[in-house]
DOVEX-214503 format. One record per atom (N, C-alpha, C): residue number from 1; residue in three letters; atom name; x, y, z. Coordinates in pm, whole numbers, plus 50000, padded with zeros to 5 digits. Example, Ala and Ser with C-alpha at 12.3 -4.5 7.8 and 13.67 -1.06 7.14 Angstrom:
BEGIN
1|Ala|N|51319|49431|50780 .
1|Ala|CA|51230|49550|50780 .
1|Ala|C|51320|49670|50780 .
2|Ser|N|51285|49775|50708 .
2|Ser|CA|51367|49894|50714 .
2|Ser|C|51290|50003|50787 .
end
This chain:
BEGIN
1|Lys|N|87866|32204|65816 .
1|Lys|CA|87996|32136|65814 .
1|Lys|C|87995|32014|65906 .
2|Asp|N|87929|32027|66021 .
2|Asp|CA|87921|31913|66113 .
2|Asp|C|87846|31797|66049 .
3|Asp|N|87740|31828|65975 .
3|Asp|CA|87664|31722|65909 .
3|Asp|C|87748|31652|65803 .
4|Ala|N|87831|31727|65734 .
4|Ala|CA|87912|31669|65626 .
4|Ala|C|88028|31587|65679 .
5|Leu|N|88095|31639|65780 .
5|Leu|CA|88215|31573|65831 .
5|Leu|C|88187|31485|65951 .
6|Gly|N|88091|31526|66033 .
6|Gly|CA|88055|31448|66151 .
6|Gly|C|88178|31417|66235 .
7|Gly|N|88182|31296|66287 .
7|Gly|CA|88297|31253|66364 .
7|Gly|C|88397|31175|66282 .
8|Ala|N|88391|31190|66150 .
8|Ala|CA|88479|31113|66061 .
8|Ala|C|88625|31145|66088 .
9|Thr|N|88708|31043|66073 .
9|Thr|CA|88851|31056|66099 .
9|Thr|C|88936|31029|65976 .
10|Gly|N|88872|31004|65864 .
10|Gly|CA|88946|30966|65744 .
10|Gly|C|88964|30817|65729 .
11|Ala|N|88909|30740|65822 .
11|Ala|CA|88925|30594|65818 .
11|Ala|C|88873|30537|65687 .
12|Gly|N|88951|30447|65628 .
12|Gly|CA|88912|30382|65505 .
12|Gly|C|88942|30459|65379 .
13|Val|N|89005|30574|65391 .
13|Val|CA|89033|30659|65275 .
13|Val|C|89183|30658|65245 .
14|Arg|N|89217|30625|65122 .
14|Arg|CA|89357|30630|65077 .
14|Arg|C|89389|30770|65026 .
15|Val|N|89496|30827|65079 .
15|Val|CA|89536|30962|65041 .
15|Val|C|89676|30957|64980 .
16|Gly|N|89687|30994|64855 .
16|Gly|CA|89818|31003|64790 .
16|Gly|C|89878|31141|64810 .
17|Ile|N|90006|31146|64841 .
17|Ile|CA|90076|31273|64858 .
17|Ile|C|90193|31273|64760 .
18|Ile|N|90179|31348|64653 .
18|Ile|CA|90282|31352|64549 .
18|Ile|C|90373|31469|64580 .
19|Asp|N|90496|31438|64620 .
19|Asp|CA|90580|31543|64676 .
19|Asp|C|90726|31499|64682 .
20|Ser|N|90795|31541|64788 .
20|Ser|CA|90938|31514|64805 .
20|Ser|C|90965|31392|64892 .
21|Gly|N|90860|31315|64922 .
21|Gly|CA|90872|31203|65015 .
21|Gly|C|90814|31240|65150 .
22|Ile|N|90806|31144|65240 .
22|Ile|CA|90749|31166|65374 .
22|Ile|C|90835|31095|65477 .
23|Asp|N|90864|31163|65587 .
23|Asp|CA|90930|31099|65701 .
23|Asp|C|90820|31033|65784 .
24|Asn|N|90804|30904|65766 .
24|Asn|CA|90695|30832|65833 .
24|Asn|C|90716|30822|65983 .
25|Glu|N|90838|30846|66030 .
25|Glu|CA|90867|30837|66173 .
25|Glu|C|90855|30972|66243 .
26|His|N|90825|31076|66170 .
26|His|CA|90806|31206|66233 .
26|His|C|90683|31199|66324 .
27|Pro|N|90690|31254|66445 .
27|Pro|CA|90575|31248|66537 .
27|Pro|C|90446|31304|66477 .
28|Ala|N|90457|31400|66387 .
28|Ala|CA|90337|31459|66328 .
28|Ala|C|90273|31368|66225 .
29|Val|N|90347|31269|66177 .
29|Val|CA|90294|31173|66080 .
29|Val|C|90256|31042|66148 .
30|Ala|N|90334|31005|66248 .
30|Ala|CA|90300|30894|66339 .
30|Ala|C|90273|30762|66268 .
31|Gly|N|90355|30732|66167 .
31|Gly|CA|90342|30602|66102 .
31|Gly|C|90220|30585|66015 .
32|Ala|N|90160|30695|65971 .
32|Ala|CA|90036|30687|65892 .
32|Ala|C|90059|30645|65747 .
33|Val|N|90186|30646|65701 .
33|Val|CA|90214|30608|65562 .
33|Val|C|90201|30457|65547 .
34|Arg|N|90120|30416|65452 .
34|Arg|CA|90094|30273|65429 .
34|Arg|C|90164|30220|65304 .
35|Gly|N|90212|30309|65218 .
35|Gly|CA|90277|30264|65095 .
35|Gly|C|90359|30374|65032 .
36|Trp|N|90449|30333|64944 .
36|Trp|CA|90542|30426|64880 .
36|Trp|C|90552|30395|64731 .
37|Ala|N|90582|30496|64654 .
37|Ala|CA|90611|30477|64512 .
37|Ala|C|90703|30589|64467 .
38|Glu|N|90802|30553|64387 .
38|Glu|CA|90893|30653|64331 .
38|Glu|C|90916|30621|64184 .
39|Pro|N|90855|30696|64093 .
39|Pro|CA|90874|30670|63951 .
39|Pro|C|91010|30720|63903 .
40|Thr|N|91073|30643|63816 .
40|Thr|CA|91198|30685|63753 .
40|Thr|C|91187|30657|63603 .
41|Leu|N|91257|30739|63526 .
41|Leu|CA|91255|30726|63380 .
41|Leu|C|91380|30654|63333 .
42|Gly|N|91360|30555|63247 .
42|Gly|CA|91472|30488|63184 .
42|Gly|C|91523|30567|63065 .
43|Glu|N|91637|30526|63011 .
43|Glu|CA|91694|30595|62895 .
43|Glu|C|91601|30590|62775 .
44|Asp|N|91519|30488|62769 .
44|Asp|CA|91426|30475|62657 .
44|Asp|C|91292|30544|62682 .
45|Gly|N|91283|30615|62796 .
45|Gly|CA|91160|30685|62830 .
45|Gly|C|91059|30603|62906 .
46|Ser|N|91089|30477|62931 .
46|Ser|CA|90997|30392|63006 .
46|Ser|C|91000|30429|63154 .
47|Val|N|90890|30402|63223 .
47|Val|CA|90877|30436|63364 .
47|Val|C|90878|30309|63448 .
48|Thr|N|90958|30310|63554 .
48|Thr|CA|90954|30203|63653 .
48|Thr|C|90924|30265|63788 .
49|Tyr|N|90865|30185|63876 .
49|Tyr|CA|90826|30235|64008 .
49|Tyr|C|90898|30157|64117 .
50|Asn|N|90969|30229|64202 .
50|Asn|CA|91030|30170|64320 .
50|Asn|C|90928|30180|64434 .
51|Leu|N|90884|30065|64484 .
51|Leu|CA|90779|30063|64586 .
51|Leu|C|90835|30042|64726 .
52|Gln|N|90967|30054|64741 .
52|Gln|CA|91029|30041|64872 .
52|Gln|C|91013|30171|64952 .
53|Pro|N|91011|30160|65086 .
53|Pro|CA|90999|30282|65167 .
53|Pro|C|91110|30382|65135 .
54|His|N|91076|30508|65133 .
54|His|CA|91174|30613|65111 .
54|His|C|91153|30725|65212 .
55|Asp|N|91250|30813|65223 .
55|Asp|CA|91244|30924|65317 .
55|Asp|C|91209|31053|65242 .
56|Asp|N|91205|31160|65315 .
56|Asp|CA|91179|31291|65257 .
56|Asp|C|91312|31358|65223 .
57|Leu|N|91325|31409|65103 .
57|Leu|CA|91450|31470|65059 .
57|Leu|C|91455|31620|65085 .
58|Tyr|N|91343|31678|65128 .
58|Tyr|CA|91339|31824|65144 .
58|Tyr|C|91268|31869|65272 .
59|Gly|N|91159|31805|65307 .
59|Gly|CA|91076|31845|65420 .
59|Gly|C|90935|31883|65379 .
60|His|N|90918|31920|65254 .
60|His|CA|90790|31968|65201 .
60|His|C|90681|31861|65210 .
61|Gly|N|90714|31738|65171 .
61|Gly|CA|90616|31631|65175 .
61|Gly|C|90574|31594|65316 .
62|Thr|N|90671|31595|65408 .
62|Thr|CA|90641|31566|65548 .
62|Thr|C|90550|31674|65606 .
63|Ala|N|90573|31799|65567 .
63|Ala|CA|90487|31908|65612 .
63|Ala|C|90343|31885|65569 .
64|Cys|N|90324|31849|65442 .
64|Cys|CA|90189|31824|65392 .
64|Cys|C|90126|31703|65461 .
65|Ala|N|90204|31597|65480 .
65|Ala|CA|90153|31477|65544 .
65|Ala|C|90110|31505|65687 .
66|Gly|N|90188|31586|65759 .
66|Gly|CA|90154|31619|65897 .
66|Gly|C|90023|31695|65908 .
67|Ile|N|90000|31787|65815 .
67|Ile|CA|89875|31863|65814 .
67|Ile|C|89757|31769|65789 .
68|Ile|N|89771|31684|65690 .
68|Ile|CA|89663|31590|65657 .
68|Ile|C|89635|31497|65774 .
69|His|N|89741|31446|65835 .
69|His|CA|89724|31352|65947 .
69|His|C|89657|31419|66066 .
70|Arg|N|89686|31546|66088 .
70|Arg|CA|89623|31618|66198 .
70|Arg|C|89472|31626|66178 .
71|Ile|N|89430|31649|66055 .
71|Ile|CA|89288|31667|66027 .
71|Ile|C|89216|31534|66011 .
72|Ala|N|89281|31438|65947 .
72|Ala|CA|89221|31306|65921 .
72|Ala|C|89315|31198|65974 .
73|Pro|N|89320|31179|66105 .
73|Pro|CA|89424|31094|66166 .
73|Pro|C|89419|30947|66130 .
74|Glu|N|89306|30899|66079 .
74|Glu|CA|89298|30757|66043 .
74|Glu|C|89303|30733|65892 .
75|Ala|N|89327|30837|65816 .
75|Ala|CA|89344|30820|65671 .
75|Ala|C|89473|30745|65644 .
76|Glu|N|89474|30666|65538 .
76|Glu|CA|89592|30589|65499 .
76|Glu|C|89671|30671|65398 .
77|Leu|N|89792|30710|65434 .
77|Leu|CA|89873|30795|65349 .
77|Leu|C|89965|30713|65260 .
78|Tyr|N|89984|30761|65138 .
78|Tyr|CA|90075|30697|65042 .
78|Tyr|C|90169|30804|64987 .
79|Ser|N|90298|30780|65003 .
79|Ser|CA|90398|30876|64959 .
79|Ser|C|90444|30845|64817 .
80|Val|N|90426|30941|64728 .
80|Val|CA|90472|30927|64589 .
80|Val|C|90579|31034|64569 .
81|Arg|N|90705|30992|64566 .
81|Arg|CA|90815|31088|64562 .
81|Arg|C|90853|31121|64418 .
82|Val|N|90834|31247|64382 .
82|Val|CA|90868|31294|64247 .
82|Val|C|90959|31416|64250 .
83|Leu|N|90986|31470|64369 .
83|Leu|CA|91071|31588|64384 .
83|Leu|C|91199|31552|64457 .
84|Gly|N|91307|31621|64422 .
84|Gly|CA|91437|31593|64481 .
84|Gly|C|91476|31691|64590 .
85|Gln|N|91605|31695|64622 .
85|Gln|CA|91654|31776|64733 .
85|Gln|C|91634|31925|64711 .
86|Gly|N|91632|31967|64587 .
86|Gly|CA|91609|32108|64557 .
86|Gly|C|91462|32141|64536 .
87|Leu|N|91375|32049|64569 .
87|Leu|CA|91230|32061|64550 .
87|Leu|C|91196|32086|64403 .
88|Ser|N|91272|32019|64316 .
88|Ser|CA|91246|32028|64173 .
88|Ser|C|91237|31887|64116 .
89|Gly|N|91180|31876|63999 .
89|Gly|CA|91166|31745|63936 .
89|Gly|C|91127|31760|63791 .
90|Lys|N|91110|31649|63724 .
90|Lys|CA|91073|31647|63583 .
90|Lys|C|90921|31631|63568 .
91|Gly|N|90866|31702|63471 .
91|Gly|CA|90723|31693|63448 .
91|Gly|C|90677|31553|63415 .
92|Thr|N|90759|31478|63342 .
92|Thr|CA|90721|31341|63306 .
92|Thr|C|90716|31251|63429 .
93|Val|N|90806|31275|63524 .
93|Val|CA|90806|31197|63649 .
93|Val|C|90685|31235|63733 .
94|Phe|N|90655|31363|63740 .
94|Phe|CA|90536|31411|63810 .
94|Phe|C|90411|31344|63754 .
95|Ala|N|90400|31343|63622 .
95|Ala|CA|90284|31280|63557 .
95|Ala|C|90277|31131|63588 .
96|Ala|N|90393|31065|63588 .
96|Ala|CA|90396|30921|63618 .
96|Ala|C|90352|30895|63762 .
97|Gly|N|90392|30983|63853 .
97|Gly|CA|90350|30968|63992 .
97|Gly|C|90200|30985|64008 .
98|Leu|N|90145|31083|63939 .
98|Leu|CA|90000|31103|63945 .
98|Leu|C|89926|30985|63884 .
99|Arg|N|89979|30934|63776 .
99|Arg|CA|89917|30817|63712 .
99|Arg|C|89915|30698|63808 .
100|Trp|N|90025|30677|63880 .
100|Trp|CA|90032|30566|63976 .
100|Trp|C|89925|30583|64084 .
101|Ala|N|89910|30705|64134 .
101|Ala|CA|89812|30730|64240 .
101|Ala|C|89670|30701|64192 .
102|Ile|N|89640|30742|64070 .
102|Ile|CA|89506|30719|64015 .
102|Ile|C|89480|30570|63997 .
103|Glu|N|89579|30500|63943 .
103|Glu|CA|89561|30358|63912 .
103|Glu|C|89569|30267|64034 .
104|Asn|N|89612|30320|64147 .
104|Asn|CA|89626|30238|64266 .
104|Asn|C|89529|30276|64377 .
105|Gly|N|89415|30330|64337 .
105|Gly|CA|89303|30342|64429 .
105|Gly|C|89305|30455|64528 .
106|Met|N|89380|30563|64502 .
106|Met|CA|89374|30677|64592 .
106|Met|C|89239|30746|64575 .
107|Arg|N|89172|30774|64686 .
107|Arg|CA|89044|30847|64678 .
107|Arg|C|89066|30997|64669 .
108|Val|N|89176|31042|64727 .
108|Val|CA|89211|31184|64720 .
108|Val|C|89362|31193|64708 .
109|Val|N|89408|31287|64628 .
109|Val|CA|89551|31307|64606 .
109|Val|C|89585|31452|64634 .
110|Asn|N|89687|31474|64718 .
110|Asn|CA|89734|31609|64746 .
110|Asn|C|89846|31645|64648 .
111|Leu|N|89827|31757|64579 .
111|Leu|CA|89924|31805|64481 .
111|Leu|C|89968|31945|64520 .
112|Ser|N|90065|31954|64609 .
112|Ser|CA|90121|32083|64648 .
112|Ser|C|90239|32116|64557 .
113|Leu|N|90216|32100|64429 .
113|Leu|CA|90316|32125|64326 .
113|Leu|C|90243|32141|64194 .
114|Gly|N|90314|32186|64094 .
114|Gly|CA|90253|32202|63963 .
114|Gly|C|90361|32228|63860 .
115|Thr|N|90319|32241|63737 .
115|Thr|CA|90412|32273|63629 .
115|Thr|C|90360|32394|63552 .
116|Thr|N|90452|32478|63509 .
116|Thr|CA|90415|32594|63428 .
116|Thr|C|90447|32572|63281 .
117|Ser|N|90498|32455|63247 .
117|Ser|CA|90540|32427|63110 .
117|Ser|C|90419|32392|63022 .
118|Pro|N|90395|32467|62916 .
118|Pro|CA|90280|32438|62829 .
118|Pro|C|90285|32300|62764 .
119|Lys|N|90404|32243|62751 .
119|Lys|CA|90413|32115|62681 .
119|Lys|C|90347|32001|62758 .
120|Tyr|N|90321|32023|62888 .
120|Tyr|CA|90256|31920|62968 .
120|Tyr|C|90106|31942|62982 .
121|Phe|N|90054|32048|62918 .
121|Phe|CA|89913|32082|62935 .
121|Phe|C|89822|31965|62899 .
122|Ala|N|89842|31906|62782 .
122|Ala|CA|89753|31799|62736 .
122|Ala|C|89765|31675|62823 .
123|Glu|N|89888|31639|62861 .
123|Glu|CA|89907|31518|62941 .
123|Glu|C|89839|31530|63077 .
124|Phe|N|89857|31644|63142 .
124|Phe|CA|89795|31660|63274 .
124|Phe|C|89644|31677|63262 .
125|His|N|89598|31738|63156 .
125|His|CA|89454|31748|63136 .
125|His|C|89393|31608|63125 .
126|His|N|89459|31521|63051 .
126|His|CA|89411|31383|63038 .
126|His|C|89412|31312|63173 .
127|Leu|N|89518|31332|63251 .
127|Leu|CA|89529|31266|63381 .
127|Leu|C|89422|31315|63478 .
128|Val|N|89395|31445|63475 .
128|Val|CA|89292|31500|63564 .
128|Val|C|89155|31445|63527 .
129|Gln|N|89127|31434|63399 .
129|Gln|CA|89001|31375|63356 .
129|Gln|C|88995|31227|63395 .
130|Asp|N|89106|31157|63381 .
130|Asp|CA|89113|31016|63418 .
130|Asp|C|89085|30999|63567 .
131|Ala|N|89144|31088|63648 .
131|Ala|CA|89120|31083|63792 .
131|Ala|C|88972|31103|63823 .
132|Tyr|N|88912|31198|63756 .
132|Tyr|CA|88770|31227|63777 .
132|Tyr|C|88685|31103|63752 .
133|Tyr|N|88711|31034|63643 .
133|Tyr|CA|88629|30917|63609 .
133|Tyr|C|88665|30794|63692 .
134|His|N|88781|30797|63758 .
134|His|CA|88817|30691|63852 .
134|His|C|88763|30719|63993 .
135|Gly|N|88701|30835|64013 .
135|Gly|CA|88651|30871|64145 .
135|Gly|C|88759|30923|64238 .
136|Thr|N|88869|30973|64181 .
136|Thr|CA|88979|31026|64260 .
136|Thr|C|88971|31178|64264 .
137|Val|N|88967|31234|64385 .
137|Val|CA|88962|31379|64401 .
137|Val|C|89105|31433|64403 .
138|Leu|N|89135|31526|64315 .
138|Leu|CA|89267|31589|64310 .
138|Leu|C|89259|31726|64376 .
139|Val|N|89332|31743|64485 .
139|Val|CA|89338|31872|64554 .
139|Val|C|89471|31936|64516 .
140|Thr|N|89465|32049|64449 .
140|Thr|CA|89584|32108|64390 .
140|Thr|C|89610|32248|64444 .
141|Ala|N|89735|32276|64477 .
141|Ala|CA|89774|32409|64521 .
141|Ala|C|89792|32500|64400 .
142|Ala|N|89734|32618|64407 .
142|Ala|CA|89760|32718|64303 .
142|Ala|C|89904|32766|64315 .
143|Asn|N|89960|32815|64206 .
143|Asn|CA|90094|32870|64211 .
143|Asn|C|90097|32991|64303 .
144|Asn|N|90207|33010|64375 .
144|Asn|CA|90219|33125|64464 .
144|Asn|C|90232|33257|64387 .
145|Met|N|90265|33248|64260 .
145|Met|CA|90275|33365|64174 .
145|Met|C|90155|33366|64078 .
146|Pro|N|90117|33484|64030 .
146|Pro|CA|90001|33492|63938 .
146|Pro|C|90038|33449|63796 .
147|Ile|N|90069|33322|63781 .
147|Ile|CA|90106|33267|63651 .
147|Ile|C|90028|33139|63626 .
148|Met|N|90022|33098|63501 .
148|Met|CA|89952|32975|63464 .
148|Met|C|90028|32855|63519 .
149|Ser|N|89957|32767|63588 .
149|Ser|CA|90020|32649|63647 .
149|Ser|C|89920|32535|63645 .
150|Tyr|N|89971|32418|63617 .
150|Tyr|CA|89886|32299|63604 .
150|Tyr|C|89930|32194|63706 .
151|Pro|N|89836|32115|63759 .
151|Pro|CA|89697|32097|63716 .
151|Pro|C|89593|32181|63789 .
152|Ser|N|89635|32285|63863 .
152|Ser|CA|89538|32358|63944 .
152|Ser|C|89433|32432|63861 .
153|Leu|N|89462|32459|63734 .
153|Leu|CA|89368|32536|63652 .
153|Leu|C|89260|32452|63585 .
154|Tyr|N|89266|32321|63600 .
154|Tyr|CA|89165|32236|63537 .
154|Tyr|C|89039|32231|63622 .
155|Ala|N|88925|32236|63557 .
155|Ala|CA|88797|32244|63628 .
155|Ala|C|88769|32120|63711 .
156|Ala|N|88820|32004|63671 .
156|Ala|CA|88790|31881|63744 .
156|Ala|C|88872|31866|63871 .
157|Ala|N|88971|31953|63891 .
157|Ala|CA|89051|31950|64013 .
157|Ala|C|88994|32048|64116 .
158|Val|N|89033|32031|64241 .
158|Val|CA|88995|32123|64349 .
158|Val|C|89115|32214|64372 .
159|Ser|N|89105|32340|64329 .
159|Ser|CA|89218|32432|64339 .
159|Ser|C|89211|32512|64469 .
160|Val|N|89328|32528|64533 .
160|Val|CA|89334|32586|64666 .
160|Val|C|89447|32689|64675 .
161|Ala|N|89420|32799|64742 .
161|Ala|CA|89522|32897|64779 .
161|Ala|C|89505|32927|64927 .
162|Cys|N|89602|32995|64985 .
162|Cys|CA|89589|33026|65128 .
162|Cys|C|89506|33153|65144 .
163|His|N|89417|33152|65244 .
163|His|CA|89342|33274|65272 .
163|His|C|89426|33364|65361 .
164|Asp|N|89377|33486|65384 .
164|Asp|CA|89459|33588|65449 .
164|Asp|C|89449|33586|65601 .
165|Arg|N|89398|33477|65655 .
165|Arg|CA|89394|33462|65800 .
165|Arg|C|89502|33364|65843 .
166|Ala|N|89563|33391|65957 .
166|Ala|CA|89661|33297|66010 .
166|Ala|C|89592|33166|66044 .
167|Ala|N|89671|33060|66050 .
167|Ala|CA|89613|32927|66068 .
167|Ala|C|89533|32916|66197 .
168|Gly|N|89580|32981|66304 .
168|Gly|CA|89506|32979|66429 .
168|Gly|C|89488|32838|66482 .
169|Asp|N|89377|32817|66548 .
169|Asp|CA|89350|32688|66612 .
169|Asp|C|89250|32604|66535 .
170|Asp|N|89200|32651|66423 .
170|Asp|CA|89098|32577|66350 .
170|Asp|C|89148|32540|66210 .
171|Pro|N|89203|32420|66196 .
171|Pro|CA|89252|32379|66063 .
171|Pro|C|89140|32352|65964 .
172|Leu|N|89014|32349|66013 .
172|Leu|CA|88901|32321|65925 .
172|Leu|C|88839|32448|65867 .
173|Glu|N|88895|32564|65900 .
173|Glu|CA|88839|32689|65849 .
173|Glu|C|88881|32708|65703 .
174|Phe|N|88785|32714|65614 .
174|Phe|CA|88817|32738|65473 .
174|Phe|C|88705|32817|65408 .
175|Tyr|N|88737|32876|65293 .
175|Tyr|CA|88645|32965|65225 .
175|Tyr|C|88629|32926|65079 .
176|Cys|N|88514|32958|65025 .
176|Cys|CA|88485|32935|64884 .
176|Cys|C|88507|33067|64809 .
177|Asn|N|88580|33061|64700 .
177|Asn|CA|88608|33179|64620 .
177|Asn|C|88507|33189|64505 .
178|Pro|N|88427|33295|64501 .
178|Pro|CA|88326|33305|64395 .
178|Pro|C|88384|33344|64260 .
179|Asp|N|88515|33368|64255 .
179|Asp|CA|88579|33413|64131 .
179|Asp|C|88695|33322|64096 .
180|Pro|N|88665|33200|64043 .
180|Pro|CA|88771|33106|64006 .
180|Pro|C|88864|33169|63901 .
181|Pro|N|88982|33108|63871 .
181|Pro|CA|89005|32964|63879 .
181|Pro|C|89039|32907|64017 .
182|Val|N|89097|32985|64109 .
182|Val|CA|89120|32930|64242 .
182|Val|C|88986|32926|64315 .
183|Glu|N|88949|32806|64361 .
183|Glu|CA|88813|32788|64411 .
183|Glu|C|88800|32797|64562 .
184|Phe|N|88906|32762|64635 .
184|Phe|CA|88896|32757|64781 .
184|Phe|C|89019|32819|64846 .
185|Gly|N|88997|32877|64963 .
185|Gly|CA|89105|32930|65044 .
185|Gly|C|89110|32858|65176 .
186|Ala|N|89228|32812|65215 .
186|Ala|CA|89246|32737|65339 .
186|Ala|C|89366|32792|65414 .
187|Pro|N|89386|32754|65540 .
187|Pro|CA|89500|32807|65616 .
187|Pro|C|89633|32781|65546 .
188|Gly|N|89710|32886|65528 .
188|Gly|CA|89840|32870|65465 .
188|Gly|C|89936|32982|65502 .
189|Val|N|89899|33062|65602 .
189|Val|CA|89983|33173|65648 .
189|Val|C|90036|33142|65787 .
190|Asp|N|90167|33144|65801 .
190|Asp|CA|90232|33117|65931 .
190|Asp|C|90183|32986|65992 .
191|Val|N|90189|32882|65912 .
191|Val|CA|90146|32749|65957 .
191|Val|C|90267|32675|66015 .
192|Arg|N|90251|32620|66133 .
192|Arg|CA|90358|32540|66193 .
192|Arg|C|90345|32397|66140 .
193|Val|N|90452|32350|66077 .
193|Val|CA|90446|32220|66009 .
193|Val|C|90564|32133|66048 .
194|Ala|N|90547|32003|66027 .
194|Ala|CA|90657|31908|66043 .
194|Ala|C|90760|31933|65935 .
195|Trp|N|90889|31904|65968 .
195|Trp|CA|90995|31928|65870 .
195|Trp|C|91102|31820|65885 .
196|Leu|N|91214|31842|65822 .
196|Leu|CA|91322|31743|65825 .
196|Leu|C|91377|31723|65966 .
197|Asp|N|91442|31608|65986 .
197|Asp|CA|91513|31576|66112 .
197|Asp|C|91421|31583|66233 .
198|Lys|N|91296|31542|66214 .
198|Lys|CA|91195|31539|66321 .
198|Lys|C|91166|31678|66375 .
199|Gly|N|91201|31781|66297 .
199|Gly|CA|91181|31918|66342 .
199|Gly|C|91051|31978|66293 .
200|Tyr|N|91039|32108|66318 .
200|Tyr|CA|90920|32183|66277 .
200|Tyr|C|90964|32316|66216 .
201|Ala|N|90876|32376|66138 .
201|Ala|CA|90903|32505|66077 .
201|Ala|C|90773|32582|66067 .
202|Thr|N|90784|32714|66060 .
202|Thr|CA|90667|32798|66036 .
202|Thr|C|90676|32848|65893 .
203|Val|N|90573|32820|65816 .
203|Val|CA|90579|32843|65671 .
203|Val|C|90453|32913|65622 .
204|Thr|N|90464|32971|65504 .
204|Thr|CA|90350|33035|65438 .
204|Thr|C|90351|32995|65291 .
205|Gly|N|90235|32966|65236 .
205|Gly|CA|90228|32933|65094 .
205|Gly|C|90107|32848|65061 .
206|Asn|N|90071|32848|64934 .
206|Asn|CA|89958|32767|64890 .
206|Asn|C|89983|32618|64906 .
207|Ser|N|90111|32580|64905 .
207|Ser|CA|90145|32439|64925 .
207|Ser|C|90090|32384|65055 .
208|Phe|N|90076|32470|65155 .
208|Phe|CA|90034|32425|65287 .
208|Phe|C|89885|32449|65310 .
209|Ala|N|89823|32523|65220 .
209|Ala|CA|89677|32535|65222 .
209|Ala|C|89612|32410|65164 .
210|Ala|N|89670|32359|65056 .
210|Ala|CA|89611|32241|64989 .
210|Ala|C|89593|32121|65082 .
211|Pro|N|89694|32084|65164 .
211|Pro|CA|89673|31967|65250 .
211|Pro|C|89564|31986|65356 .
212|His|N|89535|32110|65393 .
212|His|CA|89420|32131|65482 .
212|His|C|89292|32085|65411 .
213|Met|N|89278|32122|65285 .
213|Met|CA|89161|32078|65210 .
213|Met|C|89163|31928|65185 .
214|Thr|N|89281|31873|65162 .
214|Thr|CA|89292|31728|65141 .
214|Thr|C|89244|31653|65264 .
215|Gly|N|89283|31700|65383 .
215|Gly|CA|89237|31637|65506 .
215|Gly|C|89087|31646|65522 .
216|Ile|N|89031|31761|65487 .
216|Ile|CA|88886|31778|65494 .
216|Ile|C|88816|31684|65397 .
217|Val|N|88870|31673|65275 .
217|Val|CA|88811|31582|65176 .
217|Val|C|88819|31437|65224 .
218|Ala|N|88930|31400|65287 .
218|Ala|CA|88944|31264|65340 .
218|Ala|C|88837|31236|65445 .
219|Arg|N|88811|31331|65531 .
219|Arg|CA|88706|31313|65631 .
219|Arg|C|88569|31306|65566 .
220|Leu|N|88547|31390|65467 .
220|Leu|CA|88419|31389|65396 .
220|Leu|C|88394|31255|65329 .
221|Leu|N|88497|31200|65263 .
221|Leu|CA|88483|31071|65196 .
221|Leu|C|88473|30956|65296 .
222|Ser|N|88532|30974|65412 .
222|Ser|CA|88520|30872|65517 .
222|Ser|C|88377|30866|65568 .
223|Ser|N|88314|30982|65578 .
223|Ser|CA|88176|30989|65627 .
223|Ser|C|88075|30956|65517 .
224|His|N|88110|30991|65392 .
224|His|CA|88019|30970|65278 .
224|His|C|88099|30909|65163 .
225|Pro|N|88132|30781|65171 .
225|Pro|CA|88223|30720|65073 .
225|Pro|C|88171|30712|64931 .
226|Gly|N|88042|30731|64911 .
226|Gly|CA|87987|30719|64777 .
226|Gly|C|87993|30846|64694 .
227|Leu|N|88046|30954|64750 .
227|Leu|CA|88049|31080|64677 .
227|Leu|C|88143|31075|64558 .
228|Thr|N|88101|31136|64448 .
228|Thr|CA|88187|31151|64332 .
228|Thr|C|88272|31278|64348 .
229|Pro|N|88378|31294|64269 .
229|Pro|CA|88456|31418|64278 .
229|Pro|C|88372|31544|64259 .
230|Tyr|N|88277|31539|64166 .
230|Tyr|CA|88190|31654|64145 .
230|Tyr|C|88107|31683|64271 .
231|Gln|N|88054|31578|64332 .
231|Gln|CA|87974|31596|64452 .
231|Gln|C|88059|31647|64568 .
232|Val|N|88184|31600|64576 .
232|Val|CA|88274|31649|64680 .
232|Val|C|88293|31800|64667 .
233|Lys|N|88320|31846|64546 .
233|Lys|CA|88340|31989|64525 .
233|Lys|C|88213|32068|64558 .
234|Thr|N|88099|32012|64525 .
234|Thr|CA|87972|32078|64555 .
234|Thr|C|87951|32090|64705 .
235|Val|N|87978|31983|64779 .
235|Val|CA|87964|31987|64925 .
235|Val|C|88060|32089|64984 .
236|Leu|N|88184|32091|64938 .
236|Leu|CA|88281|32187|64989 .
236|Leu|C|88233|32331|64969 .
237|Ser|N|88173|32357|64855 .
237|Ser|CA|88126|32493|64827 .
237|Ser|C|88009|32532|64916 .
238|Val|N|87937|32433|64967 .
238|Val|CA|87821|32460|65053 .
238|Val|C|87862|32476|65199 .
239|Ile|N|87962|32402|65243 .
239|Ile|CA|87999|32405|65385 .
239|Ile|C|88112|32502|65415 .
240|Ala|N|88160|32577|65316 .
240|Ala|CA|88266|32675|65338 .
240|Ala|C|88222|32778|65440 .
241|Asp|N|88316|32833|65515 .
241|Asp|CA|88284|32921|65626 .
241|Asp|C|88227|33056|65584 .
242|Asn|N|88246|33095|65460 .
242|Asn|CA|88191|33223|65415 .
242|Asn|C|88058|33209|65342 .
243|Val|N|88000|33089|65342 .
243|Val|CA|87870|33067|65279 .
243|Val|C|87763|33071|65385 .
244|Arg|N|87672|33165|65372 .
244|Arg|CA|87566|33179|65471 .
244|Arg|C|87457|33076|65446 .
245|Pro|N|87405|33014|65551 .
245|Pro|CA|87296|32917|65532 .
245|Pro|C|87171|32986|65481 .
246|Arg|N|87099|32918|65394 .
246|Arg|CA|86974|32973|65343 .
246|Arg|C|86866|32967|65450 .
247|Arg|N|86787|33070|65455 .
247|Arg|CA|86679|33074|65554 .
247|Arg|C|86552|33014|65495 .
end
């Protein structure tokens, strides 16, 4: 793991966070957000993007951003707001946000959300493949319930759930799952995270495991910028804490 990550800080890596927005002034984020996008649908189905700074409507996005910033403090964060105050949104808006992240040079995108609607299967499959060929690593949280959820089930994405250990003091502790579709386990139990109103909360869920992996991927790409998404996943599977070194 030291060879893969070294002293990398995430410098030079653009990280998209598709969520409920980010409080860029929260101490845990510390002004790391470099850009914003908020897709909206017109009556005719067309998509427009508001690129003005926005805040967090729920706290979820700020929580993810704080985790990523802790692990990769020099990564450039981009907030793509697709979720509202009830932490819900439209699948078409979610897809538009992911499309924006892919087309605007994100090297890694954190997706602590998903859709269970079969009607979006083909669209998200196409977007995940598009991300792969653009060199964008998609880190996706598995659904907290044992149900089909996208895009975490696509092979080209990095799927993450929380492992059964408390977060503790090592945010870099993660495991490789030999029995996919969920491929990796990262801290997601009783994690202290940034929240609304400059506050903090203790939370549990796959949503908070994914940004741990996103931060690790940002550091990996900072240290080895030429890696493809496939190579990133391969390296992660080799440096996981439950993989014994070959003698």
